[in-house]
C-alpha positions as semicolon CSV with decimal commas, in nm:
position;residue;x (nm);y (nm);z (nm)
1;M;-16,452;-10,717;-14,264
2;A;-16,088;-10,812;-14,223
3;T;-15,900;-10,755;-13,900
4;M;-15,565;-10,583;-13,933
5;A;-15,286;-10,601;-13,679
6;L;-15,008;-10,347;-13,689
7;S;-14,679;-10,365;-13,507
8;R;-14,376;-10,140;-13,492
9;N;-14,033;-10,287;-13,439
10;L;-13,739;-10,111;-13,281
11;L;-13,411;-10,280;-13,352
12;F;-13,109;-10,233;-13,130
13;N;-12,767;-10,293;-13,281
14;P;-12,495;-10,315;-13,013
15;T;-12,220;-10,351;-13,274
16;A;-12,303;-10,026;-13,458
17;T;-12,022;-9,777;-13,490
18;L;-12,025;-9,407;-13,406
19;A;-11,989;-9,163;-13,695
20;G;-11,818;-9,419;-13,914
21;S;-11,543;-9,503;-13,665
22;A;-11,422;-9,861;-13,648
23;V;-11,440;-9,861;-13,268
24;R;-11,731;-10,031;-13,099
25;P;-11,897;-9,795;-12,849
26;P;-11,894;-9,926;-12,491
27;Y;-12,273;-9,940;-12,450
28;G;-12,394;-9,984;-12,806
29;T;-12,608;-9,743;-13,003
30;A;-12,956;-9,744;-13,143
31;S;-12,948;-9,679;-13,513
32;P;-13,235;-9,627;-13,756
33;V;-13,321;-9,935;-13,955
34;I;-13,549;-9,935;-14,257
35;L;-13,805;-10,208;-14,204
36;P;-14,034;-10,349;-14,470
37;R;-14,374;-10,182;-14,473
38;P;-14,673;-10,397;-14,377
39;Q;-14,861;-10,538;-14,675
40;Y;-15,224;-10,641;-14,696
41;I;-15,428;-10,827;-14,954
42;L;-15,752;-10,672;-15,076
43;L;-15,992;-10,944;-15,192
44;G;-16,366;-11,004;-15,201
45;S;-16,654;-10,762;-15,166
46;V;-16,508;-10,413;-15,112
47;A;-16,819;-10,199;-15,154
48;P;-17,184;-10,250;-15,242
49;S;-17,187;-10,393;-15,596
50;W;-16,804;-10,409;-15,625
51;R;-16,577;-10,710;-15,587
52;V;-16,201;-10,763;-15,603
53;H;-16,169;-11,117;-15,744
54;Q;-15,790;-11,139;-15,770
55;P;-15,570;-11,055;-15,469
56;L;-15,453;-10,694;-15,483
57;L;-15,145;-10,629;-15,269
58;L;-15,152;-10,301;-15,077
59;T;-14,864;-10,147;-14,886
60;L;-14,937;-9,952;-14,569
61;T;-14,726;-9,654;-14,469
62;I;-14,780;-9,492;-14,131
63;E;-14,621;-9,150;-14,108
64;S;-14,458;-9,024;-13,788
65;D;-14,774;-8,828;-13,705
66;G;-14,989;-9,142;-13,741
67;Y;-15,128;-9,050;-14,083
68;C;-15,189;-9,366;-14,290
69;I;-15,145;-9,431;-14,661
70;F;-15,242;-9,747;-14,852
71;A;-15,093;-9,783;-15,202
72;D;-15,064;-10,046;-15,472
73;D;-14,785;-10,108;-15,722
74;I;-15,012;-10,216;-16,008
75;F;-15,238;-9,917;-16,072
76;L;-15,028;-9,669;-15,872
77;L;-15,329;-9,557;-15,671
78;Y;-15,339;-9,465;-15,304
79;G;-15,578;-9,387;-15,021
80;E;-15,501;-9,179;-14,717
81;G;-15,650;-9,092;-14,383
82;E;-15,617;-9,036;-14,011
83;S;-15,653;-9,410;-13,941
84;V;-15,592;-9,742;-14,114
85;R;-15,965;-9,790;-14,166
86;V;-16,013;-9,443;-14,320
87;A;-15,708;-9,486;-14,547
88;L;-15,833;-9,826;-14,667
89;Q;-16,180;-9,689;-14,742
90;D;-16,022;-9,397;-14,929
91;Y;-15,815;-9,643;-15,135
92;I;-16,126;-9,847;-15,221
93;D;-16,317;-9,531;-15,320
94;T;-16,021;-9,420;-15,536
95;L;-15,999;-9,762;-15,706
96;I;-16,371;-9,763;-15,789
97;S;-16,363;-9,401;-15,912
98;H;-16,062;-9,485;-16,129
99;Y;-16,245;-9,785;-16,276
100;R;-16,551;-9,573;-16,357
101;M;-16,345;-9,295;-16,516
102;V;-16,144;-9,536;-16,732
103;S;-16,453;-9,734;-16,839
104;E;-16,627;-9,413;-16,954
105;D;-16,337;-9,328;-17,187
106;A;-16,251;-9,681;-17,300
107;G;-16,467;-9,663;-17,612
108;D;-16,271;-9,374;-17,759
109;N;-15,921;-9,441;-17,635
110;A;-15,705;-9,747;-17,700
111;F;-15,492;-9,685;-17,390
112;D;-15,803;-9,674;-17,169
113;R;-15,929;-10,001;-17,323
114;I;-15,601;-10,168;-17,223
115;L;-15,614;-10,014;-16,876
116;L;-15,978;-10,118;-16,832
117;A;-15,891;-10,476;-16,923
118;R;-15,616;-10,467;-16,659
119;L;-15,854;-10,321;-16,399
120;Q;-16,111;-10,591;-16,483
121;E;-15,854;-10,857;-16,396
122;Y;-15,886;-10,738;-16,035
123;L;-16,210;-10,542;-15,991
124;T;-16,560;-10,586;-16,129
125;P;-16,899;-10,436;-16,057
126;T;-17,138;-10,707;-15,938
127;A;-17,471;-10,538;-16,015
């Protein structure tokens, strides 16, 4: 099981301007800054009989209320939950369910065959 460390950064910009004015405020201001979201690599055994054999990059979003969302940019899947651990497990469950659903329809649908091949580049059942 991988250990995840999360940190939040607060940036202070003493040269920021007030309401678009060109005058520097005497004490500086704190302004919102968009920071990159933490990213994690999913790799290895992710569930009994399932393995991710190519690194799958996940982005973590933590909402203001602490709610967590893991998402990928390849399959456009996500997992959510009240904690990082719950959100990651939800993502893994979603990925496996997606694989199963696509593999069931791959025999009859050319698009699903292509999608299954893409999924198999990252995830495979080991049993």
